[in-house]
C-alpha positions in Angstrom: -16.2 -9.0 -5.5 -17.6 -9.0 -2.0 -20.1 -6.6 -0.8 -18.7 -4.1 1.7 -19.8 -4.8 5.3 -20.5 -2.0 7.7 -20.0 -2.7 11.4 -21.8 -1.0 14.2 -19.6 -0.2 17.2 -21.4 -3.0 19.2 -20.8 -5.6 16.4 -17.1 -4.6 16.1 -16.6 -4.9 19.8 -18.3 -8.3 19.9 -15.8 -9.5 17.2 -12.7 -8.5 19.2 -12.1 -11.9 20.9 -12.2 -13.6 17.5 -10.0 -10.9 15.9 -7.5 -11.2 18.7 -7.3 -15.0 18.4 -6.8 -14.8 14.6 -4.1 -12.1 15.0 -2.3 -14.3 17.5 -2.3 -17.2 15.0 -1.0 -14.9 12.3 1.7 -13.5 14.6 2.8 -17.0 15.6 3.1 -18.0 12.0 5.0 -14.9 11.0 7.4 -15.4 13.9 7.9 -19.1 13.0 8.5 -18.1 9.4 11.1 -15.5 10.3 13.0 -17.9 12.5 13.1 -20.6 9.8 14.0 -18.1 7.1 16.9 -16.8 9.3 18.0 -20.4 9.9 17.9 -21.1 6.1 20.1 -18.1 5.4 22.7 -19.1 7.9 22.8 -22.7 6.5 23.1 -21.4 2.9 26.0 -19.1 3.9 27.7 -22.0 5.7 27.1 -24.3 2.7 28.5 -21.8 0.2 31.8 -21.9 2.2 32.1 -25.7 1.9 33.3 -26.9 -1.5 31.9 -30.2 -2.7 29.1 -30.4 -0.2 25.8 -32.2 -1.1 23.7 -30.5 -3.7 20.5 -29.3 -2.0 20.4 -29.8 1.8 17.9 -27.0 2.1 14.9 -28.7 0.6 13.1 -29.5 3.9 13.5 -26.0 5.3 12.4 -24.4 2.0 9.3 -26.7 1.9 8.5 -25.8 5.5 8.7 -22.1 4.6 6.4 -22.6 1.6 3.8 -24.4 3.8 4.0 -21.6 6.4 3.4 -19.1 3.6 0.4 -21.1 2.3 -1.1 -21.4 5.8 -0.6 -17.6 6.4 -2.2 -16.7 3.1 -5.2 -18.9 4.0 -5.5 -17.3 7.5 -5.3 -13.8 6.0 -7.9 -14.6 3.2 -10.3 -16.1 5.7 -9.8 -13.1 8.0 -10.5 -10.7 5.1 -13.8 -12.5 4.4 -15.2 -11.2 7.7 -15.0 -7.6 6.3 -12.5 -6.6 9.0 -9.4 -4.8 7.5 -6.0 -6.1 8.6 -3.6 -3.2 8.8 -0.6 -4.6 10.7 0.0 -8.1 11.9 2.9 -7.2 14.3 1.1 -4.5 16.2 -2.3 -6.2 15.8 -3.9 -3.2 14.1 -7.3 -3.6 12.4 -10.1 -1.4 11.1 -13.8 -2.0 11.0 -15.6 -0.1 8.2 -18.5 1.8 9.6 -20.9 4.6 9.0 -21.0 7.6 11.4 -23.5 10.3 10.8 -23.7 9.2 7.1 -19.9 9.3 6.7 -17.7 6.3 5.9 -15.2 5.9 8.7 -13.0 3.1 10.1 -13.4 2.0 13.7 -9.8 1.5 14.7 -8.6 -1.2 17.2 -5.1 -2.2 18.3 -4.4 -5.4 20.0 -4.3 -4.9 23.8 -7.0 -2.3 23.9 -10.0 -3.5 25.9 -12.5 -2.2 23.3 -12.8 0.1 20.3 -12.4 3.7 21.4 -11.2 5.4 18.2 -12.1 5.9 14.6 -10.5 7.7 11.7 -11.4 8.7 8.1 -10.4 6.4 5.2 -7.4 8.5 4.3 -6.3 9.5 7.9 -4.8 6.2 9.1 -3.7 5.4 12.7 -2.1 8.8 13.2 -5.5 10.5 12.6 -7.4 8.5 15.2 -10.1 10.4 17.0 -11.9 9.3 20.2 -15.4 8.0 19.7 -17.9 10.1 21.6 -20.2 7.7 23.4 
């Protein structure tokens, strides 16, 4: 069990280039996986329609998918070790646990934003984002 890390606004903003880079790696992997998975489904459907075809022509694609899953799992686990919470890979949504006036909050950042400008409570989620008063 890891100790919970709290981020200051400054620390969280300093991590954004790293976070963005890691998100891009995860997004590329996810995209690659989805393409290969779609290809596999098409090939399996075509194969099912051919009687007497070779037994398992899908081994290579299935192995590639498995390796992509392992790589993605490793990336996500390493990312989680930073203490940053990954909320959504596709939109690039992450939260940084923080303390504001003695309250636990999550500094909220979405890929494309130039810096962290919002926070929300633990239960509020993205819809409950409030602007950070500087």
